[in-house]
PyMOL commands that place a pseudoatom at each C-alpha (Angstrom):
pseudoatom trace, name=CA, resn=MET, resi=1, chain=A, elem=C, hetatm=0, pos=[103.192, 131.317, 316.637]
pseudoatom trace, name=CA, resn=PHE, resi=2, chain=A, elem=C, hetatm=0, pos=[103.083, 128.227, 318.870]
pseudoatom trace, name=CA, resn=LYS, resi=3, chain=A, elem=C, hetatm=0, pos=[103.080, 125.521, 316.195]
pseudoatom trace, name=CA, resn=LYS, resi=4, chain=A, elem=C, hetatm=0, pos=[106.350, 123.957, 317.369]
pseudoatom trace, name=CA, resn=PHE, resi=5, chain=A, elem=C, hetatm=0, pos=[106.397, 125.432, 320.866]
pseudoatom trace, name=CA, resn=THR, resi=6, chain=A, elem=C, hetatm=0, pos=[107.871, 123.396, 323.714]
pseudoatom trace, name=CA, resn=VAL, resi=7, chain=A, elem=C, hetatm=0, pos=[108.647, 124.589, 327.218]
pseudoatom trace, name=CA, resn=ASP, resi=8, chain=A, elem=C, hetatm=0, pos=[112.156, 123.093, 327.201]
pseudoatom trace, name=CA, resn=GLU, resi=9, chain=A, elem=C, hetatm=0, pos=[113.208, 124.723, 323.914]
pseudoatom trace, name=CA, resn=ASN, resi=10, chain=A, elem=C, hetatm=0, pos=[111.282, 127.999, 323.856]
pseudoatom trace, name=CA, resn=VAL, resi=11, chain=A, elem=C, hetatm=0, pos=[110.975, 129.293, 327.429]
pseudoatom trace, name=CA, resn=SER, resi=12, chain=A, elem=C, hetatm=0, pos=[114.166, 131.097, 328.353]
pseudoatom trace, name=CA, resn=SER, resi=13, chain=A, elem=C, hetatm=0, pos=[113.141, 132.217, 331.854]
pseudoatom trace, name=CA, resn=THR, resi=14, chain=A, elem=C, hetatm=0, pos=[110.260, 132.464, 334.272]
pseudoatom trace, name=CA, resn=SER, resi=15, chain=A, elem=C, hetatm=0, pos=[109.997, 135.036, 337.030]
pseudoatom trace, name=CA, resn=GLN, resi=16, chain=A, elem=C, hetatm=0, pos=[107.608, 136.034, 339.764]
pseudoatom trace, name=CA, resn=VAL, resi=17, chain=A, elem=C, hetatm=0, pos=[106.477, 139.622, 339.165]
pseudoatom trace, name=CA, resn=LYS, resi=18, chain=A, elem=C, hetatm=0, pos=[106.154, 142.509, 341.616]
pseudoatom trace, name=CA, resn=ASN, resi=19, chain=A, elem=C, hetatm=0, pos=[102.743, 143.679, 342.760]
pseudoatom trace, name=CA, resn=SER, resi=20, chain=A, elem=C, hetatm=0, pos=[103.121, 146.913, 340.779]
pseudoatom trace, name=CA, resn=VAL, resi=21, chain=A, elem=C, hetatm=0, pos=[103.714, 144.927, 337.581]
pseudoatom trace, name=CA, resn=VAL, resi=22, chain=A, elem=C, hetatm=0, pos=[100.736, 142.685, 338.381]
pseudoatom trace, name=CA, resn=ARG, resi=23, chain=A, elem=C, hetatm=0, pos=[98.553, 145.788, 338.789]
pseudoatom trace, name=CA, resn=GLY, resi=24, chain=A, elem=C, hetatm=0, pos=[99.801, 147.194, 335.471]
pseudoatom trace, name=CA, resn=ILE, resi=25, chain=A, elem=C, hetatm=0, pos=[99.172, 143.973, 333.546]
pseudoatom trace, name=CA, resn=THR, resi=26, chain=A, elem=C, hetatm=0, pos=[95.793, 143.514, 335.221]
pseudoatom trace, name=CA, resn=ALA, resi=27, chain=A, elem=C, hetatm=0, pos=[94.806, 147.071, 334.245]
pseudoatom trace, name=CA, resn=GLN, resi=28, chain=A, elem=C, hetatm=0, pos=[95.841, 146.394, 330.621]
pseudoatom trace, name=CA, resn=LEU, resi=29, chain=A, elem=C, hetatm=0, pos=[93.839, 143.167, 330.566]
pseudoatom trace, name=CA, resn=ILE, resi=30, chain=A, elem=C, hetatm=0, pos=[90.730, 144.862, 331.965]
pseudoatom trace, name=CA, resn=GLU, resi=31, chain=A, elem=C, hetatm=0, pos=[91.101, 147.715, 329.467]
pseudoatom trace, name=CA, resn=GLN, resi=32, chain=A, elem=C, hetatm=0, pos=[91.360, 145.231, 326.614]
pseudoatom trace, name=CA, resn=TYR, resi=33, chain=A, elem=C, hetatm=0, pos=[88.690, 142.827, 327.953]
pseudoatom trace, name=CA, resn=PRO, resi=34, chain=A, elem=C, hetatm=0, pos=[86.251, 144.802, 330.183]
pseudoatom trace, name=CA, resn=HIS, resi=35, chain=A, elem=C, hetatm=0, pos=[84.108, 141.713, 330.854]
pseudoatom trace, name=CA, resn=LEU, resi=36, chain=A, elem=C, hetatm=0, pos=[86.992, 140.201, 332.844]
pseudoatom trace, name=CA, resn=GLU, resi=37, chain=A, elem=C, hetatm=0, pos=[86.904, 142.807, 335.598]
pseudoatom trace, name=CA, resn=THR, resi=38, chain=A, elem=C, hetatm=0, pos=[84.483, 140.850, 337.780]
pseudoatom trace, name=CA, resn=ILE, resi=39, chain=A, elem=C, hetatm=0, pos=[86.534, 137.629, 337.628]
pseudoatom trace, name=CA, resn=MET, resi=40, chain=A, elem=C, hetatm=0, pos=[90.082, 139.054, 337.553]
pseudoatom trace, name=CA, resn=ASP, resi=41, chain=A, elem=C, hetatm=0, pos=[90.751, 138.173, 341.209]
pseudoatom trace, name=CA, resn=ASP, resi=42, chain=A, elem=C, hetatm=0, pos=[89.787, 134.555, 340.485]
pseudoatom trace, name=CA, resn=LEU, resi=43, chain=A, elem=C, hetatm=0, pos=[91.922, 134.458, 337.334]
pseudoatom trace, name=CA, resn=ILE, resi=44, chain=A, elem=C, hetatm=0, pos=[95.010, 135.919, 338.926]
pseudoatom trace, name=CA, resn=PRO, resi=45, chain=A, elem=C, hetatm=0, pos=[94.968, 135.483, 342.709]
pseudoatom trace, name=CA, resn=LYS, resi=46, chain=A, elem=C, hetatm=0, pos=[97.359, 137.650, 344.717]
pseudoatom trace, name=CA, resn=LYS, resi=47, chain=A, elem=C, hetatm=0, pos=[101.016, 136.651, 344.404]
pseudoatom trace, name=CA, resn=SER, resi=48, chain=A, elem=C, hetatm=0, pos=[100.347, 133.941, 341.822]
pseudoatom trace, name=CA, resn=MET, resi=49, chain=A, elem=C, hetatm=0, pos=[101.325, 135.746, 338.583]
pseudoatom trace, name=CA, resn=THR, resi=50, chain=A, elem=C, hetatm=0, pos=[104.502, 134.637, 336.862]
pseudoatom trace, name=CA, resn=ILE, resi=51, chain=A, elem=C, hetatm=0, pos=[105.809, 135.655, 333.458]
pseudoatom trace, name=CA, resn=ALA, resi=52, chain=A, elem=C, hetatm=0, pos=[107.543, 133.196, 331.149]
pseudoatom trace, name=CA, resn=LYS, resi=53, chain=A, elem=C, hetatm=0, pos=[109.797, 134.877, 328.616]
pseudoatom trace, name=CA, resn=CYS, resi=54, chain=A, elem=C, hetatm=0, pos=[110.236, 132.966, 325.388]
pseudoatom trace, name=CA, resn=THR, resi=55, chain=A, elem=C, hetatm=0, pos=[113.081, 133.022, 322.899]
pseudoatom trace, name=CA, resn=ASP, resi=56, chain=A, elem=C, hetatm=0, pos=[110.946, 134.527, 320.111]
pseudoatom trace, name=CA, resn=LYS, resi=57, chain=A, elem=C, hetatm=0, pos=[109.952, 137.744, 321.970]
pseudoatom trace, name=CA, resn=VAL, resi=58, chain=A, elem=C, hetatm=0, pos=[106.754, 136.225, 323.332]
pseudoatom trace, name=CA, resn=GLN, resi=59, chain=A, elem=C, hetatm=0, pos=[105.803, 136.473, 326.974]
pseudoatom trace, name=CA, resn=ILE, resi=60, chain=A, elem=C, hetatm=0, pos=[103.285, 134.186, 328.611]
pseudoatom trace, name=CA, resn=ILE, resi=61, chain=A, elem=C, hetatm=0, pos=[101.333, 135.255, 331.688]
pseudoatom trace, name=CA, resn=LEU, resi=62, chain=A, elem=C, hetatm=0, pos=[100.987, 132.366, 334.131]
pseudoatom trace, name=CA, resn=SER, resi=63, chain=A, elem=C, hetatm=0, pos=[98.661, 131.992, 337.070]
pseudoatom trace, name=CA, resn=ASP, resi=64, chain=A, elem=C, hetatm=0, pos=[99.813, 129.196, 339.369]
pseudoatom trace, name=CA, resn=ASN, resi=65, chain=A, elem=C, hetatm=0, pos=[102.125, 128.042, 336.513]
pseudoatom trace, name=CA, resn=ILE, resi=66, chain=A, elem=C, hetatm=0, pos=[99.179, 127.650, 334.089]
pseudoatom trace, name=CA, resn=PRO, resi=67, chain=A, elem=C, hetatm=0, pos=[99.341, 129.781, 330.899]
pseudoatom trace, name=CA, resn=ILE, resi=68, chain=A, elem=C, hetatm=0, pos=[96.376, 132.170, 330.722]
pseudoatom trace, name=CA, resn=PHE, resi=69, chain=A, elem=C, hetatm=0, pos=[97.469, 135.038, 328.426]
pseudoatom trace, name=CA, resn=PHE, resi=70, chain=A, elem=C, hetatm=0, pos=[100.304, 135.759, 326.021]
pseudoatom trace, name=CA, resn=ASN, resi=71, chain=A, elem=C, hetatm=0, pos=[101.547, 138.624, 323.903]
pseudoatom trace, name=CA, resn=GLU, resi=72, chain=A, elem=C, hetatm=0, pos=[104.237, 139.254, 321.338]
pseudoatom trace, name=CA, resn=ARG, resi=73, chain=A, elem=C, hetatm=0, pos=[106.516, 142.304, 321.406]
pseudoatom trace, name=CA, resn=ASP, resi=74, chain=A, elem=C, hetatm=0, pos=[104.223, 144.458, 323.521]
pseudoatom trace, name=CA, resn=GLY, resi=75, chain=A, elem=C, hetatm=0, pos=[101.262, 143.649, 321.298]
pseudoatom trace, name=CA, resn=PRO, resi=76, chain=A, elem=C, hetatm=0, pos=[97.781, 143.006, 322.641]
pseudoatom trace, name=CA, resn=TYR, resi=77, chain=A, elem=C, hetatm=0, pos=[97.287, 140.307, 325.237]
pseudoatom trace, name=CA, resn=LEU, resi=78, chain=A, elem=C, hetatm=0, pos=[95.561, 137.226, 323.879]
pseudoatom trace, name=CA, resn=PRO, resi=79, chain=A, elem=C, hetatm=0, pos=[93.968, 134.543, 326.059]
pseudoatom trace, name=CA, resn=THR, resi=80, chain=A, elem=C, hetatm=0, pos=[94.945, 130.920, 325.801]
pseudoatom trace, name=CA, resn=LEU, resi=81, chain=A, elem=C, hetatm=0, pos=[92.256, 128.683, 324.381]
pseudoatom trace, name=CA, resn=LYS, resi=82, chain=A, elem=C, hetatm=0, pos=[91.913, 126.848, 327.698]
pseudoatom trace, name=CA, resn=LEU, resi=83, chain=A, elem=C, hetatm=0, pos=[91.003, 130.148, 329.381]
pseudoatom trace, name=CA, resn=LEU, resi=84, chain=A, elem=C, hetatm=0, pos=[88.697, 131.079, 326.503]
pseudoatom trace, name=CA, resn=HIS, resi=85, chain=A, elem=C, hetatm=0, pos=[86.904, 127.726, 326.767]
pseudoatom trace, name=CA, resn=LYS, resi=86, chain=A, elem=C, hetatm=0, pos=[86.336, 128.387, 330.469]
pseudoatom trace, name=CA, resn=TYR, resi=87, chain=A, elem=C, hetatm=0, pos=[85.127, 132.001, 329.944]
pseudoatom trace, name=CA, resn=PRO, resi=88, chain=A, elem=C, hetatm=0, pos=[83.894, 132.178, 326.324]
pseudoatom trace, name=CA, resn=GLN, resi=89, chain=A, elem=C, hetatm=0, pos=[81.919, 135.440, 326.544]
pseudoatom trace, name=CA, resn=PHE, resi=90, chain=A, elem=C, hetatm=0, pos=[84.706, 137.943, 327.229]
pseudoatom trace, name=CA, resn=MET, resi=91, chain=A, elem=C, hetatm=0, pos=[86.136, 138.068, 323.709]
pseudoatom trace, name=CA, resn=LYS, resi=92, chain=A, elem=C, hetatm=0, pos=[84.634, 139.083, 320.358]
pseudoatom trace, name=CA, resn=ARG, resi=93, chain=A, elem=C, hetatm=0, pos=[84.313, 136.229, 317.912]
pseudoatom trace, name=CA, resn=MET, resi=94, chain=A, elem=C, hetatm=0, pos=[84.051, 135.305, 314.261]
pseudoatom trace, name=CA, resn=GLN, resi=95, chain=A, elem=C, hetatm=0, pos=[82.934, 132.008, 312.761]
pseudoatom trace, name=CA, resn=ALA, resi=96, chain=A, elem=C, hetatm=0, pos=[84.614, 130.288, 309.819]
pseudoatom trace, name=CA, resn=ASP, resi=97, chain=A, elem=C, hetatm=0, pos=[83.051, 127.614, 307.631]
pseudoatom trace, name=CA, resn=LYS, resi=98, chain=A, elem=C, hetatm=0, pos=[83.812, 123.895, 308.099]
pseudoatom trace, name=CA, resn=GLY, resi=99, chain=A, elem=C, hetatm=0, pos=[86.310, 123.853, 305.227]
pseudoatom trace, name=CA, resn=ALA, resi=100, chain=A, elem=C, hetatm=0, pos=[88.724, 126.005, 307.222]
pseudoatom trace, name=CA, resn=ILE, resi=101, chain=A, elem=C, hetatm=0, pos=[89.137, 123.521, 310.090]
pseudoatom trace, name=CA, resn=PRO, resi=102, chain=A, elem=C, hetatm=0, pos=[92.223, 121.615, 308.864]
pseudoatom trace, name=CA, resn=PHE, resi=103, chain=A, elem=C, hetatm=0, pos=[93.992, 124.833, 307.886]
pseudoatom trace, name=CA, resn=ILE, resi=104, chain=A, elem=C, hetatm=0, pos=[93.266, 126.579, 311.178]
pseudoatom trace, name=CA, resn=LEU, resi=105, chain=A, elem=C, hetatm=0, pos=[94.400, 123.550, 313.198]
pseudoatom trace, name=CA, resn=GLY, resi=106, chain=A, elem=C, hetatm=0, pos=[97.549, 123.458, 311.092]
pseudoatom trace, name=CA, resn=GLY, resi=107, chain=A, elem=C, hetatm=0, pos=[98.324, 127.004, 312.226]
pseudoatom trace, name=CA, resn=ALA, resi=108, chain=A, elem=C, hetatm=0, pos=[97.486, 128.785, 308.967]
pseudoatom trace, name=CA, resn=ASN, resi=109, chain=A, elem=C, hetatm=0, pos=[96.186, 132.335, 308.906]
pseudoatom trace, name=CA, resn=ILE, resi=110, chain=A, elem=C, hetatm=0, pos=[92.476, 132.585, 308.158]
pseudoatom trace, name=CA, resn=MET, resi=111, chain=A, elem=C, hetatm=0, pos=[91.392, 133.916, 304.790]
pseudoatom trace, name=CA, resn=ALA, resi=112, chain=A, elem=C, hetatm=0, pos=[88.400, 136.211, 304.217]
pseudoatom trace, name=CA, resn=PRO, resi=113, chain=A, elem=C, hetatm=0, pos=[86.318, 133.701, 302.184]
pseudoatom trace, name=CA, resn=GLY, resi=114, chain=A, elem=C, hetatm=0, pos=[86.223, 131.398, 305.224]
pseudoatom trace, name=CA, resn=PHE, resi=115, chain=A, elem=C, hetatm=0, pos=[84.109, 134.009, 307.019]
pseudoatom trace, name=CA, resn=THR, resi=116, chain=A, elem=C, hetatm=0, pos=[81.955, 135.233, 304.123]
pseudoatom trace, name=CA, resn=SER, resi=117, chain=A, elem=C, hetatm=0, pos=[80.962, 131.857, 302.645]
pseudoatom trace, name=CA, resn=PRO, resi=118, chain=A, elem=C, hetatm=0, pos=[77.911, 129.910, 303.867]
pseudoatom trace, name=CA, resn=GLY, resi=119, chain=A, elem=C, hetatm=0, pos=[78.687, 128.670, 307.375]
pseudoatom trace, name=CA, resn=GLY, resi=120, chain=A, elem=C, hetatm=0, pos=[80.803, 131.723, 308.158]
pseudoatom trace, name=CA, resn=ASP, resi=121, chain=A, elem=C, hetatm=0, pos=[79.611, 134.552, 310.379]
pseudoatom trace, name=CA, resn=ILE, resi=122, chain=A, elem=C, hetatm=0, pos=[80.883, 138.008, 311.305]
pseudoatom trace, name=CA, resn=PRO, resi=123, chain=A, elem=C, hetatm=0, pos=[78.638, 139.103, 314.222]
pseudoatom trace, name=CA, resn=PHE, resi=124, chain=A, elem=C, hetatm=0, pos=[80.811, 142.004, 315.455]
pseudoatom trace, name=CA, resn=ASP, resi=125, chain=A, elem=C, hetatm=0, pos=[82.416, 145.037, 313.852]
pseudoatom trace, name=CA, resn=LEU, resi=126, chain=A, elem=C, hetatm=0, pos=[86.158, 144.708, 314.361]
pseudoatom trace, name=CA, resn=GLU, resi=127, chain=A, elem=C, hetatm=0, pos=[89.063, 146.866, 313.261]
pseudoatom trace, name=CA, resn=GLU, resi=128, chain=A, elem=C, hetatm=0, pos=[92.537, 145.925, 312.067]
pseudoatom trace, name=CA, resn=GLY, resi=129, chain=A, elem=C, hetatm=0, pos=[94.668, 144.977, 315.082]
pseudoatom trace, name=CA, resn=ASP, resi=130, chain=A, elem=C, hetatm=0, pos=[91.761, 143.795, 317.261]
pseudoatom trace, name=CA, resn=ALA, resi=131, chain=A, elem=C, hetatm=0, pos=[91.996, 140.451, 319.049]
pseudoatom trace, name=CA, resn=VAL, resi=132, chain=A, elem=C, hetatm=0, pos=[89.392, 137.885, 317.989]
pseudoatom trace, name=CA, resn=ALA, resi=133, chain=A, elem=C, hetatm=0, pos=[88.322, 134.353, 318.912]
pseudoatom trace, name=CA, resn=ILE, resi=134, chain=A, elem=C, hetatm=0, pos=[87.828, 132.022, 315.944]
pseudoatom trace, name=CA, resn=TYR, resi=135, chain=A, elem=C, hetatm=0, pos=[84.973, 129.544, 316.060]
pseudoatom trace, name=CA, resn=VAL, resi=136, chain=A, elem=C, hetatm=0, pos=[84.055, 127.070, 313.346]
pseudoatom trace, name=CA, resn=GLU, resi=137, chain=A, elem=C, hetatm=0, pos=[80.629, 126.147, 312.026]
pseudoatom trace, name=CA, resn=GLY, resi=138, chain=A, elem=C, hetatm=0, pos=[79.142, 123.339, 314.103]
pseudoatom trace, name=CA, resn=LYS, resi=139, chain=A, elem=C, hetatm=0, pos=[81.674, 123.559, 316.970]
pseudoatom trace, name=CA, resn=GLU, resi=140, chain=A, elem=C, hetatm=0, pos=[80.884, 124.791, 320.465]
pseudoatom trace, name=CA, resn=HIS, resi=141, chain=A, elem=C, hetatm=0, pos=[84.322, 126.064, 321.503]
pseudoatom trace, name=CA, resn=ALA, resi=142, chain=A, elem=C, hetatm=0, pos=[86.869, 128.390, 319.935]
pseudoatom trace, name=CA, resn=VAL, resi=143, chain=A, elem=C, hetatm=0, pos=[89.511, 126.684, 317.786]
pseudoatom trace, name=CA, resn=ALA, resi=144, chain=A, elem=C, hetatm=0, pos=[91.921, 129.624, 317.503]
pseudoatom trace, name=CA, resn=VAL, resi=145, chain=A, elem=C, hetatm=0, pos=[92.784, 133.087, 318.745]
pseudoatom trace, name=CA, resn=GLY, resi=146, chain=A, elem=C, hetatm=0, pos=[94.171, 135.731, 316.446]
pseudoatom trace, name=CA, resn=ILE, resi=147, chain=A, elem=C, hetatm=0, pos=[94.667, 139.340, 315.424]
pseudoatom trace, name=CA, resn=MET, resi=148, chain=A, elem=C, hetatm=0, pos=[92.579, 141.026, 312.720]
pseudoatom trace, name=CA, resn=LYS, resi=149, chain=A, elem=C, hetatm=0, pos=[94.654, 141.966, 309.669]
pseudoatom trace, name=CA, resn=MET, resi=150, chain=A, elem=C, hetatm=0, pos=[91.785, 143.930, 308.093]
pseudoatom trace, name=CA, resn=SER, resi=151, chain=A, elem=C, hetatm=0, pos=[88.536, 145.379, 309.384]
pseudoatom trace, name=CA, resn=THR, resi=152, chain=A, elem=C, hetatm=0, pos=[85.346, 143.339, 309.160]
pseudoatom trace, name=CA, resn=SER, resi=153, chain=A, elem=C, hetatm=0, pos=[83.928, 145.861, 306.677]
pseudoatom trace, name=CA, resn=ASP, resi=154, chain=A, elem=C, hetatm=0, pos=[86.962, 145.207, 304.439]
pseudoatom trace, name=CA, resn=VAL, resi=155, chain=A, elem=C, hetatm=0, pos=[86.515, 141.445, 304.873]
pseudoatom trace, name=CA, resn=LYS, resi=156, chain=A, elem=C, hetatm=0, pos=[82.941, 141.747, 303.614]
pseudoatom trace, name=CA, resn=SER, resi=157, chain=A, elem=C, hetatm=0, pos=[83.743, 144.090, 300.723]
pseudoatom trace, name=CA, resn=ILE, resi=158, chain=A, elem=C, hetatm=0, pos=[87.136, 142.787, 299.500]
pseudoatom trace, name=CA, resn=ASN, resi=159, chain=A, elem=C, hetatm=0, pos=[86.503, 139.111, 300.366]
pseudoatom trace, name=CA, resn=LYS, resi=160, chain=A, elem=C, hetatm=0, pos=[90.035, 137.904, 299.667]
pseudoatom trace, name=CA, resn=GLY, resi=161, chain=A, elem=C, hetatm=0, pos=[93.370, 137.720, 301.402]
pseudoatom trace, name=CA, resn=VAL, resi=162, chain=A, elem=C, hetatm=0, pos=[94.412, 137.049, 304.993]
pseudoatom trace, name=CA, resn=CYS, resi=163, chain=A, elem=C, hetatm=0, pos=[92.013, 138.657, 307.446]
pseudoatom trace, name=CA, resn=VAL, resi=164, chain=A, elem=C, hetatm=0, pos=[93.076, 137.003, 310.743]
pseudoatom trace, name=CA, resn=GLU, resi=165, chain=A, elem=C, hetatm=0, pos=[96.600, 136.135, 311.835]
pseudoatom trace, name=CA, resn=ASN, resi=166, chain=A, elem=C, hetatm=0, pos=[96.334, 132.808, 313.670]
pseudoatom trace, name=CA, resn=CYS, resi=167, chain=A, elem=C, hetatm=0, pos=[98.348, 133.236, 316.886]
pseudoatom trace, name=CA, resn=HIS, resi=168, chain=A, elem=C, hetatm=0, pos=[97.256, 130.171, 318.878]
pseudoatom trace, name=CA, resn=SER, resi=169, chain=A, elem=C, hetatm=0, pos=[95.142, 127.199, 317.834]
pseudoatom trace, name=CA, resn=LEU, resi=170, chain=A, elem=C, hetatm=0, pos=[93.994, 123.854, 319.164]
pseudoatom trace, name=CA, resn=LEU, resi=171, chain=A, elem=C, hetatm=0, pos=[96.689, 121.175, 319.184]
pseudoatom trace, name=CA, resn=ASP, resi=172, chain=A, elem=C, hetatm=0, pos=[99.614, 123.626, 318.931]
pseudoatom trace, name=CA, resn=GLY, resi=173, chain=A, elem=C, hetatm=0, pos=[102.448, 123.650, 321.472]
pseudoatom trace, name=CA, resn=LEU, resi=174, chain=A, elem=C, hetatm=0, pos=[100.792, 126.102, 323.868]
pseudoatom trace, name=CA, resn=TRP, resi=175, chain=A, elem=C, hetatm=0, pos=[97.568, 124.049, 323.871]
pseudoatom trace, name=CA, resn=MET, resi=176, chain=A, elem=C, hetatm=0, pos=[99.564, 120.916, 324.750]
pseudoatom trace, name=CA, resn=THR, resi=177, chain=A, elem=C, hetatm=0, pos=[101.436, 122.654, 327.596]
pseudoatom trace, name=CA, resn=LYS, resi=178, chain=A, elem=C, hetatm=0, pos=[100.062, 121.648, 330.972]
pseudoatom trace, name=CA, resn=ASP, resi=179, chain=A, elem=C, hetatm=0, pos=[102.119, 124.056, 333.081]
pseudoatom trace, name=CA, resn=ILE, resi=180, chain=A, elem=C, hetatm=0, pos=[105.313, 126.049, 332.943]
pseudoatom trace, name=CA, resn=SER, resi=181, chain=A, elem=C, hetatm=0, pos=[107.485, 125.999, 336.028]
for i in range(1, 181): cmd.bond("trace and resi %d" % i, "trace and resi %d" % (i + 1))
show_as sticks, trace
zoom trace
């Protein structure tokens, strides 16, 4: 989604949002990620939320001009990797084997065998459409954030095909963005 993302080419507008919109987005974020409730005021201080609208129907939630969440076409909110590295425990995770690293960093979707082979791990039960953090064997931090395309029970039983749509990965355009103003 952000493979060739640049602020100059992809962000069509940024706007400060009303308090009622901030409350609505904050409520959605807490519903989706209940562990964030205790730190939400630190994440999004009063009057600091801005939304950047992108040309490809993606909106990026900014706090003090730093990207912290994004979503596509009213889909689920996904955290940026920088936020996920700072607060790694609020999102469910899956671990791929080492062989998947170059593909994930290239922006490819993640295939089921990457999670079921030795080095892979599926510690949580997830359903199709759930947001998930992707870790890789031997690495401390998440390397991607995505959306489940099949449930974890299907991943284990079918063991082929795309199981996670890679929405944001290390070294993509959003990762390289320092701030959006």
